[in-house]
N, C-alpha and C positions, 0 to 999 in steps of 0.2 A: 676709405673704409675697406678693411681687409675682408675677403670672402672666407667664411668658415667651411671646412670640409665636413660634410655630414655622411660621407661614404664609409663603408666598412671594408676591411680587408677580408677576403673570403677565398679559401682554397679547398679543394676536394681531392681525396686519395681513394682509389678503388682498392678494396681488400682482395688480394688474390685468393683463389680457391684453396680450401683446406686450412686456411689461417683464421683464427678467431681473435677478435679485438674487444677489449673492455677498458673503460676509463674508471679507475678506482681512486677516488680522492684526487691527489696531485700526481698520479701516475697513469700511464697507458700500459696495459699488459697485452702482449701479442703472443699467441700460442699456436704451435703446430705439433701434433703428436706429443712427444715427451719434451720437446724444446719450448723454452719460455724466455721471452725478453721483456724486461721492464725498463721504461724510460720515464724520468721525472719530467714534468711539464712546468713551463713558466706560467705564473699566474696572470700574465698579461694576455695570454692566448686562451681562448675557449676551445676545447676539443670535445667533440661529440661523435658517437658511433651510431649511425642510422642505416639499418639494412646492411648492405655490403660496401658502405662508404664511410670514410672518416672525414668529418667536417672540421676545418680549422678556421676560426673567426677571431678577429681583433676589433675592439670597439673603436680604437683610434687609428688614424691613418698618418703614421709618421715613419721616418727612416728606421728608428729603433724597433718599432712593432713589426715592420716589414722584415727586418733582419731576423728577429726572433721567430716569426711565423715560418719563413722559408728554411731556417735552420731546423726547426721542429719537423717540418715536412721532410727534409733530407734525412734526419735521424730515423724517422718512421720508414722511409723507403729503404734505407740500409738494413733495418730490422727485417723487412719483408724479404729482401734479397738474401740475407743470412739464413732465414728460416727455410727458404726454398733450396738454396745451395750454400753450404758453410764456407766461410772465408778461410783461406789458407795462407800461411806464412812459411817460408823456408829459410833456414839459417845454416851456415856452413861453419864448422869448427876448424880453425887453422892452427896447427902447431908446428913450428919450425925448429925450436930448440929442444923442447921436452915433449914426449908423447903424452897428451892428455887423454883421460877417459871420461866418458859421460854416462851417468846413470840416472834413472828416474826413481825417486823414492815415493811410492804411491801413498804410504802411511802418512808422511808429513806433507805430501803434495809439493815436492820440491825437485829441482834438477840439481844433481851433485856433479861438480866439475873437479876431478881429481888430478893431481900432478900438474896443475897449470903453472907454467914457468918454473917447475921444480919445487913448488911450494909444498910444505909438509901437511898443512891444514887444508882440507878440501873446501872449495867455495860452494855455498848453497844458494840457489836462486828460487824464489817463491813462484809457484804456478797458481794463477787465479782459478778458482773453481768454475767449471763450465768450458775449460779449454783442454782439448785432448792433445797429448804430445806423443810423437813417435820418433824413435831413434833408429838410425840406420848408419852405424859406424860414426862418421863425422858429419852426418847430415841430420838436422833436426827439422821436423815438420809439425807445425801447430795448426789446429783446426778448431773453429768455433763458429756458432751461429751469430755471436755478438762481435762485431768488428772492433769495438773498443777494447774488449777483454783480450782478444787475440793480439791486437797491436800493443797493448800494455805488457803482455807476457813477453813478446818479441823484444820490446825495448828493455825490459828487466834483464833478459838473458844477455843482450848485447852490453848493457851497463855492468852486469855482474862479472863479465870477463874483461873489464877495462884494465889496462896496464897503468900502474902508477910507479913513479920514481925510477923509470927506465927510459932509455932512448927509443922512441916509437919508430925511428928510422931503421934501427937494428932489430928490435923485438917487435915483429909484426904479428905475433900470436893473438888469438882471440876468437870470438864467435860473432859472426857478422850476418846481417840480414841480406839474403841474396834474391829473394822474391817475396813480393807482397801483393795483395789484391790490386790488379790494374797496372802494376809496375814490375818489370823484370830488369834487374841490374846485370850489367855485363861484367 
């Protein structure tokens, strides 16, 4: 006869000073000053805010629930970290054959890459709202409280300058990630 587990999974996170947390329906909303991060929650995990703590509970004790619970905990920790100190990505624009120029179009919220490999039509790359972009000649700096948004914009920029139908060994132009939170490329 198998023994049934009647335990519950339970984790606590302490809310740092200056950050407010609320659970609204299926989302947790974390705020500090004018910055706000929303995260969707899985319905297998119960999330409650009591005092200065966030309580994460699961009814079942299984590998799946444990993975979901600790993933949710990691997302909330990243949100706290981003609200305290924004996440930064750095990208380097490399042009060997043709001098490319970079511009930020604030109206359309896009990055415009002109004269990439001598192309007549400029390439436009969407910038997600909530991500600040700074240009310094051929260096691009992205900053956001939300690590997922900052990472997605960095990936969009790298993908938007991808070379097609040319030999990559010869044409090594592009925009590449050189630094991201916790990792520095050489």
